[in-house]
C-alpha positions in Angstrom: -16.3 -0.3 -43.7 -17.9 -4.2 -43.1 -21.2 -2.9 -43.2 -20.8 -1.7 -46.9 -19.3 -4.7 -48.1 -22.4 -6.6 -46.7 -24.5 -4.5 -48.3 -22.8 -4.9 -51.7 -22.9 -8.8 -51.5 -26.5 -8.6 -50.6 -27.2 -6.5 -53.6 -25.2 -8.7 -55.9 -27.4 -11.9 -54.3 -30.5 -10.0 -55.1 -29.5 -9.0 -58.5 -28.2 -12.5 -59.5 -31.6 -13.9 -57.9 -33.4 -11.6 -60.4 -31.1 -12.7 -63.4 -30.8 -16.3 -63.1 -33.7 -17.6 -61.4 -37.7 -17.0 -62.0 -39.3 -13.2 -61.4 -39.7 -12.7 -57.8 -42.7 -10.8 -56.3 -40.6 -8.3 -54.6 -43.5 -6.1 -53.8 -46.0 -8.6 -53.3 -49.2 -9.7 -55.6 -50.1 -8.1 -58.8 -53.3 -5.8 -58.7 -54.1 -2.5 -57.9 -52.5 1.1 -59.7 -49.4 2.8 -58.6 -50.4 6.5 -57.3 -47.6 7.6 -55.9 -43.4 6.9 -56.1 -41.5 7.4 -53.3 -37.4 7.4 -53.4 -35.3 7.5 -50.5 -31.5 7.1 -49.9 -30.3 8.8 -52.9 -27.8 11.6 -52.3 -26.0 12.3 -55.7 -28.1 10.9 -58.0 -31.2 12.8 -59.1 -35.1 11.7 -58.2 -35.6 12.0 -62.1 -32.6 9.7 -63.2 -33.6 7.1 -61.0 -37.2 7.3 -62.5 -36.0 7.1 -65.5 -34.6 3.8 -65.3 -37.8 2.4 -63.7 -40.0 -0.1 -66.0 -43.1 1.5 -64.3 -44.8 5.1 -64.2 -47.5 6.5 -61.8 -50.8 5.2 -63.1 -49.5 1.9 -63.8 -50.7 -1.4 -62.6 -48.6 -3.0 -59.6 -46.6 -5.7 -61.8 -44.3 -8.0 -60.3 -42.3 -8.7 -63.4 -42.2 -4.8 -64.5 -41.2 -4.1 -60.8 -38.3 -6.9 -61.1 -36.9 -5.2 -64.6 -36.9 -2.0 -62.4 -34.9 -3.8 -59.8 -32.3 -4.9 -62.7 -32.2 -2.0 -64.5 -31.1 0.1 -61.0 -28.2 -2.3 -60.1 -27.1 -2.8 -64.0 -26.2 1.3 -64.0 -23.6 0.5 -61.2 -24.5 3.7 -59.5 -26.3 1.9 -56.5 -24.8 -0.7 -53.8 -28.2 -1.8 -52.7 -31.9 -1.3 -54.2 -35.0 -2.4 -52.5 -38.6 -2.1 -53.8 -41.6 -2.5 -51.9 -45.6 -1.7 -52.1 -47.2 0.3 -49.4 -50.8 0.3 -50.2 -50.9 2.3 -53.6 -47.1 3.3 -52.7 -44.1 2.6 -54.4 -41.3 2.7 -52.1 -37.9 2.3 -54.0 -34.8 2.4 -51.4 -31.2 2.8 -52.5 -27.9 2.7 -51.6 -25.7 4.7 -53.3 -21.8 3.2 -54.5 -19.1 5.7 -52.8 -17.3 7.7 -55.2 -13.6 7.0 -55.1 -11.6 10.1 -53.7 -8.0 8.7 -54.0 -6.2 5.7 -55.6 -2.8 4.8 -54.2 -0.4 2.0 -54.5 1.9 0.7 -51.6 4.3 -1.7 -52.0 5.3 -1.5 -55.2 8.8 -0.5 -56.4 9.5 -2.8 -59.9 6.6 -0.5 -61.4 5.9 2.9 -61.1 2.9 4.7 -59.8 2.3 6.2 -63.6 2.4 2.5 -64.8 -0.1 1.1 -62.9 -2.1 3.9 -62.7 -2.5 3.2 -66.9 -4.0 0.0 -66.2 -6.6 0.6 -63.5 -9.8 1.8 -65.3 -10.7 3.2 -61.6 -10.2 7.1 -61.6 -10.8 9.7 -58.6 -14.4 10.9 -58.8 -15.7 8.0 -60.7 -18.5 5.5 -58.5 -16.9 2.5 -56.7 -17.9 -0.7 -57.6 -16.4 -4.4 -56.5 -16.3 -5.1 -60.0 -14.5 -2.6 -60.9 -12.0 -3.0 -58.2 -11.6 -6.9 -59.1 -10.6 -6.2 -62.7 -8.2 -3.9 -61.1 -6.3 -6.4 -59.4 -6.5 -8.7 -62.4 -4.9 -6.0 -64.5 -2.1 -5.0 -62.0 -1.3 -8.8 -61.8 -1.4 -9.5 -65.5 0.9 -6.5 -65.7 3.5 -8.1 -63.0 3.3 -11.4 -64.7 4.4 -10.0 -68.3 7.4 -8.6 -66.2 8.1 -11.6 -64.8 6.6 -11.7 -61.4 4.4 -14.8 -60.7 4.2 -14.5 -57.1 2.8 -11.3 -56.7 -0.2 -10.5 -55.0 -2.6 -7.1 -54.9 -4.8 -6.9 -51.6 -7.4 -3.8 -52.2 -7.9 -2.1 -48.9 -10.9 0.9 -48.6 -10.9 3.5 -46.4 -14.5 5.2 -46.0 -14.8 8.8 -45.9 -17.4 11.4 -45.1 -19.6 12.4 -47.8 -20.0 8.6 -49.1 -16.1 8.9 -50.5 -13.6 6.2 -50.3 -9.9 6.1 -50.7 -8.9 3.0 -52.7 -5.2 1.7 -51.9 -4.0 -1.3 -53.4 -1.7 -3.3 -51.3 1.2 -4.7 -53.5 3.6 -7.5 -52.3 5.6 -7.8 -55.8 7.3 -11.2 -54.8 10.7 -11.9 -56.3 11.5 -12.1 -60.1 10.3 -15.3 -61.5 13.3 -16.9 -63.4 13.6 -19.5 -66.0 15.9 -22.2 -64.5 15.7 -24.7 -66.9 14.8 -24.9 -70.9 14.5 -28.7 -72.2 13.2 -30.4 -75.8 12.0 -33.8 -76.3 11.4 -35.1 -79.6 14.7 -33.4 -80.9 17.1 -35.7 -83.1 18.6 -33.5 -85.8 19.6 -30.8 -83.0 21.1 -30.7 -79.5 19.2 -29.0 -77.1 21.9 -26.2 -76.9 21.6 -25.3 -80.4 17.6 -25.1 -79.9 18.1 -22.9 -76.9 19.9 -20.4 -79.0 17.2 -20.4 -81.6 14.8 -18.9 -79.0 14.5 -16.0 -77.6 13.7 -17.2 -73.6 17.1 -18.1 -72.2 18.2 -19.9 -68.9 18.7 -17.7 -66.0 22.6 -17.1 -65.5 24.9 -14.7 -63.3 26.1 -12.9 -66.5 22.7 -11.6 -67.4 22.0 -8.8 -65.8 21.0 -6.3 -68.4 18.4 -8.3 -70.1 14.7 -9.9 -68.9 15.1 -12.8 -71.4 15.5 -15.2 -68.6 12.2 -14.2 -66.9 9.1 -16.4 -67.6 6.8 -14.6 -69.8 3.7 -16.6 -71.9 4.0 -13.9 -74.9 7.4 -14.6 -75.5 7.0 -18.3 -75.4 4.6 -18.3 -78.1 6.9 -16.4 -80.4 9.6 -19.1 -79.4 7.1 -21.8 -80.5 7.4 -19.5 -83.8 11.1 -19.1 -83.7 11.5 -23.1 -83.6 9.1 -23.8 -86.2 11.4 -21.0 -88.6 14.2 -22.4 -87.4 13.5 -26.2 -88.7 11.9 -24.9 -92.0 15.2 -22.9 -92.8 16.6 -26.4 -92.4 14.7 -28.7 -94.5 12.1 -29.7 -91.9 9.0 -29.0 -93.6 6.8 -31.1 -91.1 7.9 -29.9 -88.1 5.8 -29.5 -85.7 5.5 -27.9 -81.8 3.4 -30.4 -80.4 3.3 -28.5 -76.2 5.4 -26.0 -74.9 4.9 -26.5 -70.8 5.8 -23.9 -68.2 6.2 -25.8 -64.8 6.4 -23.3 -61.5 8.7 -24.6 -59.0 6.7 -25.2 -55.2 8.6 -22.0 -54.2 7.1 -20.1 -56.7 10.4 -18.7 -58.1 11.4 -20.4 -60.8 10.5 -22.0 -64.3 11.3 -25.1 -65.7 10.2 -24.8 -69.8 9.7 -28.1 -71.6 8.9 -28.0 -75.5 7.8 -31.4 -77.0 8.7 -31.3 -80.6 7.9 -33.6 -83.8 10.7 -32.8 -86.1 9.5 -35.2 -89.1 12.0 -35.9 -92.0 14.3 -33.7 -93.7 13.4 -32.6 -97.4 15.2 -31.2 -100.1 14.1 -28.9 -102.9 12.4 -30.8 -106.0 11.8 -28.6 -109.4 11.7 -25.3 -108.9 9.7 -22.7 -111.7 8.3 -20.0 -112.7 5.0 -19.4 -114.2 3.6 -16.5 -115.8 0.0 -15.5 -117.0 0.8 -12.2 -117.0 1.0 -10.8 -121.0 4.3 -9.8 -122.5 5.9 -11.2 -119.5 8.1 -14.5 -120.0 9.0 -16.7 -117.0 12.9 -16.3 -118.2 12.9 -13.0 -117.2 12.8 -14.1 -113.9 14.7 -17.0 -113.3 17.5 -15.0 -112.1 15.7 -13.7 -109.1 15.2 -17.6 -107.5 17.3 -17.6 -104.8 15.9 -21.2 -104.0 18.1 -23.9 -105.9 17.1 -27.6 -107.2 18.7 -30.2 -104.7 19.4 -28.0 -102.1 18.2 -28.6 -98.8 14.5 -27.3 -98.1 14.5 -23.6 -97.0 11.0 -21.9 -96.4 13.4 -18.6 -95.9 14.4 -18.7 -99.3 11.1 -19.4 -100.7 10.2 -16.0 -99.1 13.4 -14.4 -100.0 12.5 -15.5 -103.7 9.1 -14.0 -103.5 10.7 -10.5 -102.3 13.0 -10.6 -105.2 10.6 -11.5 -107.7 8.3 -8.7 -106.4 11.2 -6.2 -106.3 11.9 -7.0 -109.9 8.5 -6.9 -111.2 8.0 -3.7 -109.7 11.3 -2.5 -111.5 9.8 -3.6 -114.7 6.9 -1.6 -114.2 4.2 -4.5 -113.3 2.7 -2.9 -110.4 -0.5 -5.1 -110.3 1.0 -8.6 -109.9 0.5 -11.4 -107.5 2.9 -14.3 -106.6 1.8 -17.3 -104.9 4.4 -20.4 -104.0 2.8 -23.4 -104.8 4.5 -26.4 -103.0 4.1 -30.2 -103.4 5.3 -32.3 -101.4 6.5 -35.8 -102.2 6.9 -37.6 -98.8 8.3 -40.7 -100.2 11.1 -39.1 -101.9 11.7 -36.2 -99.6 11.4 -33.4 -101.8 9.4 -30.5 -102.0 8.3 -28.8 -105.7 8.0 -25.1 -105.8 6.0 -23.3 -108.5 6.0 -19.6 -108.2 2.7 -18.6 -109.9 3.0 -15.1 -111.3 -0.8 -13.5 -112.5 -2.2 -10.1 -112.5 -3.7 -8.9 -109.7 -6.4 -6.6 -109.2 -5.8 -2.6 -110.4 -5.5 -1.0 -107.0 -4.6 2.4 -106.1 -3.3 4.5 -102.8 -6.5 6.3 -102.1 -5.2 8.0 -99.1 -2.2 7.7 -96.6 -3.4 8.0 -93.0 -0.8 8.4 -90.1 -1.0 8.2 -86.3 1.0 7.9 -83.1 3.2 10.7 -84.1 2.7 13.3 -81.1 5.9 15.3 -82.0 7.0 14.4 -86.1 5.3 16.4 -88.2 3.2 14.6 -90.9 5.3 16.2 -93.5 8.2 14.0 -92.1 6.7 10.9 -92.4 5.1 11.3 -95.6 8.4 12.6 -97.5 9.8 8.9 -97.1 7.3 7.4 -98.4 7.8 5.9 -102.2 4.2 6.1 -102.6 1.7 9.1 -102.9 -1.8 9.7 -103.1 -3.3 8.6 -106.3 -0.2 6.3 -107.4 -0.5 2.7 -108.4 -0.4 0.4 -105.2 3.5 -1.3 -105.0 4.1 -3.8 -102.3 8.2 -3.5 -103.0 7.9 0.6 -103.1 5.5 -0.1 -99.4 8.4 -1.9 -98.0 10.9 0.1 -99.0 9.1 2.9 -97.6 8.6 1.2 -94.2 12.4 0.7 -94.5 13.2 4.3 -95.0 11.0 5.4 -92.0 13.0 2.4 -89.9 16.1 4.1 -90.6 15.2 7.7 -89.5 15.9 6.2 -86.1 13.0 8.5 -84.8 10.7 5.6 -84.1 10.7 2.5 -81.7 7.9 0.8 -84.0 6.7 1.5 -87.2 3.5 -0.4 -88.5 2.3 -0.2 -92.2 -0.7 -2.0 -92.9 -3.3 -1.9 -95.9 -7.3 -1.5 -95.8 -9.7 -1.5 -98.1 -10.8 2.1 -99.5 -14.1 3.5 -100.6 -14.2 1.8 -103.5 -12.7 -1.7 -104.8 -10.1 -0.4 -106.6 -8.5 1.9 -104.0 -6.5 1.1 -100.8 -5.6 3.1 -97.7 -2.4 2.9 -96.1 -2.5 2.9 -92.2 1.0 4.2 -91.0 1.0 3.9 -87.1 4.1 4.8 -85.5 5.5 5.2 -81.9 8.3 7.4 -81.1 11.2 7.0 -79.3 13.4 9.7 -77.5 15.7 11.5 -80.2 17.1 13.8 -77.8 20.8 12.9 -76.3 22.8 14.4 -73.5 25.8 12.3 -72.5 29.0 12.0 -70.7 31.5 9.7 -71.8 34.7 7.9 -70.8 37.0 5.8 -72.4 40.5 4.4 -73.3 42.7 3.4 -76.5 46.0 2.9 -77.1 46.4 5.2 -80.0 44.5 8.4 -77.5 45.1 7.0 -74.3 42.0 8.0 -71.6 39.2 10.3 -73.0 36.4 12.5 -72.0 33.5 13.5 -74.0 30.6 15.7 -73.7 27.8 15.5 -76.6 24.3 16.7 -77.0 22.5 15.9 -80.2 18.8 16.1 -81.3 18.0 14.2 -84.2 14.7 15.3 -84.7 14.7 19.2 -83.8 10.8 20.4 -83.1 9.5 17.2 -85.2 11.0 18.6 -88.6 13.6 15.6 -88.7 16.9 18.4 -88.3 19.9 17.0 -86.8 22.2 19.1 -84.1 25.3 18.3 -82.4 27.5 19.9 -80.4 30.3 17.7 -79.1 33.4 17.9 -77.1 36.0 15.5 -77.0 39.6 15.6 -74.2 42.0 12.7 -74.5 45.5 12.4 -74.0 46.7 13.4 -77.6 43.5 15.2 -79.0 41.2 18.2 -78.2 38.0 18.5 -80.1 34.7 20.9 -80.2 32.4 20.6 -83.0 28.9 21.7 -84.0 26.7 20.5 -86.5 23.5 21.2 -88.0 21.8 19.2 -90.8 18.3 19.8 -92.5 17.6 16.6 -94.3 14.9 18.1 -96.6 16.4 21.5 -97.6 13.9 23.8 -99.4 11.4 20.7 -99.4 13.6 18.3 -101.7 15.3 15.3 -100.9 18.4 17.2 -100.6 20.4 17.2 -97.1 22.1 20.2 -96.5 24.2 21.1 -93.6 27.3 23.0 -92.0 30.2 21.8 -89.3 32.3 24.2 -87.2 35.3 22.7 -85.5 38.3 23.1 -83.7 40.9 20.5 -83.2 44.6 20.0 -81.7 46.4 16.8 -82.1 49.5 15.8 -80.4 51.8 14.2 -82.4 54.8 14.5 -80.4 55.3 10.8 -80.3 54.9 10.4 -84.1 56.9 13.4 -85.5 57.3 15.6 -82.5 55.1 18.5 -83.3 51.2 19.8 -82.5 48.6 20.4 -85.2 45.9 22.8 -84.4 42.7 23.0 -87.1 40.0 25.6 -87.1 37.2 25.5 -89.6 34.1 25.2 -91.2 32.6 22.9 -93.9 29.0 23.6 -96.0 27.9 20.2 -97.5 24.8 18.9 -98.9 24.0 15.5 -100.5 21.1 13.8 -102.4 20.0 10.2 -103.6 20.7 9.2 -107.2 19.0 6.1 -106.9 17.8 4.0 -103.9 21.4 2.7 -102.9 23.7 5.7 -104.6 24.1 9.1 -103.0 26.1 12.1 -104.1 27.3 14.3 -101.7 29.5 17.9 -102.2 31.2 20.0 -99.7 33.0 23.4 -99.3 35.7 23.7 -96.7 37.4 26.5 -95.2 40.3 25.7 -92.4 43.3 27.2 -90.8 46.0 24.4 -90.1 48.8 25.2 -87.4 52.1 23.5 -86.7 53.2 24.6 -83.3 54.9 23.5 -80.5 58.1 21.7 -83.0 60.6 19.7 -80.6 64.2 21.7 -81.6 65.1 17.8 -82.3 62.1 17.4 -85.1 63.0 16.7 -88.6 64.1 19.8 -90.8 61.3 19.2 -93.0 58.8 19.6 -90.2 60.8 22.6 -89.0 60.3 24.5 -92.0 56.5 23.8 -92.0 56.0 25.5 -88.6 53.6 28.1 -89.0 49.8 28.1 -90.4 48.2 28.0 -93.4 45.2 28.3 -94.9 43.1 25.6 -97.2 40.1 26.5 -99.4 38.9 23.3 -100.7 35.9 21.8 -102.9 35.2 18.1 -102.4 32.6 15.5 -103.4 31.8 11.2 -102.9 29.9 9.0 -104.3 28.4 6.2 -102.2 27.0 3.1 -103.4 25.6 1.2 -100.4 24.0 -2.4 -100.6 24.6 -3.5 -97.6 21.8 -5.6 -95.4 22.7 -2.7 -92.5 24.9 -0.4 -91.7 26.4 -1.7 -88.2 27.7 -4.9 -88.3 26.5 -5.7 -92.1 26.6 -9.5 -93.0 25.7 -9.5 -96.6 26.5 -6.9 -99.6 29.0 -4.2 -100.6 29.7 -0.7 -100.6 31.6 1.1 -102.9 32.6 4.8 -102.2 35.1 7.6 -104.3 36.1 10.4 -102.7 37.7 13.5 -104.3 38.7 17.1 -103.1 40.5 20.0 -105.0 42.2 22.9 -103.0 43.2 26.5 -104.4 40.1 28.5 -104.5 42.3 31.3 -102.3 44.1 30.0 -99.5 47.6 28.4 -99.3 47.4 24.9 -100.8 47.1 23.2 -103.7 46.4 20.1 -103.9 43.9 17.4 -105.6 43.1 14.3 -103.8 41.5 11.2 -104.9 40.2 8.3 -102.1 38.3 5.0 -103.0 36.8 2.2 -100.8 35.3 -0.9 -101.6 34.1 -3.6 -98.9 32.1 -6.8 -99.5 30.3 -8.6 -96.7 29.6 -12.4 -97.2 27.8 -14.8 -94.7 28.1 -18.6 -95.5 27.1 -19.5 -91.9 24.9 -18.0 -89.2 27.4 -15.3 -87.5 30.1 -16.0 -89.8 30.9 -13.0 -91.7 33.6 -12.8 -94.0 35.1 -9.1 -95.2 37.2 -8.5 -98.2 38.0 -4.7 -98.2 40.4 -2.4 -100.1 41.4 0.8 -100.2 43.4 3.4 -101.7 44.7 7.2 -101.6 46.6 9.5 -103.7 47.3 13.0 -103.6 49.1 15.7 -105.7 50.4 19.3 -105.4 50.0 21.7 -108.7 50.4 25.3 -109.1 54.5 24.8 -108.2 52.7 23.6 -104.8 54.2 20.9 -102.8 51.8 18.6 -100.8 52.3 20.2 -97.0 53.0 17.7 -94.0 49.1 17.6 -92.4 47.5 17.0 -95.8 49.6 13.9 -96.9 48.1 10.4 -95.9 49.2 8.5 -92.3 48.6 4.8 -92.1 48.8 2.5 -88.8 46.7 1.6 -85.9 42.9 1.1 -86.9 43.7 1.8 -90.6 46.6 -0.8 -90.8 46.5 -3.4 -87.5 50.3 -4.5 -86.1 51.6 -1.2 -86.9 51.1 1.9 -84.8 49.8 4.8 -86.0 52.0 6.7 -88.8 54.2 3.6 -88.2 54.9 2.9 -92.2 55.8 5.3 -94.7 58.3 7.7 -95.5 60.3 9.2 -92.4 63.4 11.3 -91.8 66.2 8.7 -91.1 68.1 10.8 -88.0 65.3 11.6 -86.3 62.4 9.0 -87.3 59.8 11.4 -87.3 56.9 10.3 -89.8 56.5 12.2 -92.5 53.2 11.0 -94.0 53.0 10.1 -97.9 51.0 11.0 -101.1 50.2 7.5 -102.1 48.6 4.7 -99.9 46.8 1.3 -100.6 45.7 -1.6 -97.9 43.8 -4.8 -98.7 41.7 -5.9 -95.8 40.4 -9.4 -95.3 38.4 -10.3 -92.2 36.8 -13.4 -90.8 34.0 -12.4 -88.1 32.5 -15.4 -86.4 31.1 -16.7 -82.8 33.0 -17.7 -79.8 30.7 -20.3 -78.4 29.0 -17.7 -76.1 25.3 -17.2 -75.1 24.3 -14.4 -77.8 23.2 -11.9 -75.6 26.7 -11.4 -74.5 27.2 -9.6 -77.8 30.9 -11.1 -78.2 32.7 -12.2 -81.0 35.8 -13.1 -82.5 38.0 -11.8 -85.6 40.8 -13.1 -87.2 42.2 -10.5 -90.0 45.2 -10.3 -92.8 46.1 -6.8 -94.0 48.9 -5.6 -96.4 49.5 -2.5 -98.2 51.9 0.7 -98.4 52.2 4.5 -97.8 54.8 5.9 -100.0 56.0 9.2 -102.2 57.0 12.4 -100.5 57.7 16.0 -102.2 60.8 16.1 -100.9 64.0 14.9 -102.7 66.6 14.0 -100.1 68.7 11.2 -99.0 67.7 11.8 -95.2 64.3 10.4 -96.1 63.7 7.0 -95.8 61.1 5.5 -98.3 60.7 1.9 -99.8 57.5 1.9 -101.0 57.9 -2.0 -100.0 54.8 -3.9 -99.7 53.9 -4.7 -95.7 51.6 -7.1 -94.2 50.3 -8.0 -91.0 48.1 -11.0 -89.3 46.1 -11.1 -86.3 42.8 -12.0 -84.2 41.0 -9.7 -82.6 37.9 -9.7 -79.8 35.0 -7.6 -80.0 32.3 -7.1 -77.2 29.2 -4.8 -77.5 28.9 -4.1 -74.1 26.2 -2.4 -72.6 28.7 0.3 -71.5 30.1 1.1 -75.1 32.1 -1.4 -77.6 35.0 -2.9 -76.5 37.7 -4.2 -79.1 41.1 -5.7 -78.7 43.2 -6.5 -81.4 46.5 -8.7 -81.6 48.6 -8.1 -84.5 51.7 -9.3 -86.0 53.9 -7.4 -88.6 55.3 -10.2 -90.6 56.4 -8.1 -93.6 58.0 -4.6 -92.7 61.0 -2.3 -93.1 63.5 -1.9 -90.2 62.4 1.7 -89.6 58.5 1.0 -89.0 57.2 0.9 -85.6 54.8 -1.8 -85.1 52.0 -2.8 -82.3 51.3 -5.8 -80.8 48.3 -5.3 -78.8 45.5 -2.3 -79.5 42.6 -2.0 -77.1 39.9 0.4 -77.9 36.7 1.2 -75.1 34.5 4.0 -75.0 30.9 4.5 -72.8 28.3 6.8 -72.6 26.2 7.2 -69.8 
């Protein structure tokens, strides 16, 4: 092995001398002609291959320059560890030592990174030619990979095991070292904001015992660049238009285990918006038509995010007005004496551009058609930036991809562009086992299988089994999002549910049935859904002490119902929204066969407003009404029940009509509930994802198709208030609510503490 390294060093020295120094007469003086070429030492490389790299041929004169060029050419092939050329009379002798072939590549000592991850970074492969340059490159790439994962003290040493037939095994011995954490983050030059505030604005965090499920407390140079941009955005959104990050320095402690990061800032003065105008050079487009889309306001603190939001809203409005070929340029004029920024949004005609084609890549499993059908642009359409952004958002909403990158490139002509879509797929299958606890259902277990992208066609299949202290549920669902190649989501559900209502009303309920459903978009934000349900509901295990109004309904009933719903959703996101509103209307009629005859209406409205970062106000209202027809009364299982999560401060079925004697809840035909809730931060690190809530709820449940003095039904207003805590833990969501019912009837059942916790693993 030492001899092999010696030859390599010698060969590299010769090659470097030929490249960097003057031509060396490696074969003696010029003169005479080459009558014969002799090649020795080659085992795998054919003689003809070696001769093809030579700058001389038989019959050529001996030339030191040409032979030096031959040596260089042979070394540059990477096939040889050593090359020597000498003259023996009129014979040219070429002696080569071939580089060995890599037989096997192995990694030792790696635990944090798997072999497959390291193999992807190493350019060398078995059966390739071994060279020191390739090994050094592999070592560098492995070290870079460890540094990106936060292990800056990692060391890699390559070992060569020589085998017969000029083969070698290559072993990378790795000492991963400890994870290099960020011990401290400090700022210099910040006067407007405290260090703690700025730490909350960046992605990198200081290491702490509770940060078990995050890697943001490890040092990453790439993340440091992101942090600089986040700081810039933070200051520009708060009026500091001249802000700069002077430097960001990371210092490693002598033991190589921790980093201290220091940001040096130049905040500059704080600006306000001056004059804000819209100018248009587009024919038939008056600036007054666009002023309603301005987000920024004159006199307000300068905010670069509001400028971007204004451009977005102007682009959307112009697109809706039919102006596909427009360009919006914000021209800013900074007055450093008055500390104001005037902004003029100049709207002009852009070049007429059409979509030549849409290229999709990265989808190894998902069919191209599944991606194309989400686009609001088609090949041949006029290019529209607003529709392209909406298309990207629709792809993200599918949940099939880790990343969605949509870019435009010039097409085959000046008036054509090509849309490049690159996606990175994520796993869409789920086989999970769940466990949890709630004050309503007690302990629960859950087995769930779901595939959200069946066979890459975008179809959704769900099979679920849940067993808890009071409820057992089995369900199978299938959804085809584009039925018959149209934007119509069709599907069906099969279910079997058994619920224990012994605590509230001394009976059990078993429901078996199925639903056929379909939904389609009327507009981008308005969706209509239709359904047909057939179910068998059985009241069973009725206690002897139960209310006579419950005992008389013991047995089974069939319900055949048709329903529909309209949903208008303008929330910024479905989970934990902070802006926008949601409106929903649901109606159902039963009587197409079966035993039940009723007409049910329900409505809900929610409005969200964020008046400070992470401070979100939610105002909501819901109401419902059900009435029997055809001589049929509304039965027990068709009525509404309130309490628990639907009316905090009261137990499930804790309010509404009930039997005075047995105190069994009977449900009601009419309900209404209003909610005001404030979600706010608790001053804890954001990565803990813990936030507080305070709420106020008011409403009532009343009316029943039974005329008896034994039924208590005041219909009075009830109200409750309280606080709550939510934790989006890595093991599942945890919610604790403390509610106090301050408006209630004497027979209502209240609940002070409500706990809900669930997980999947």
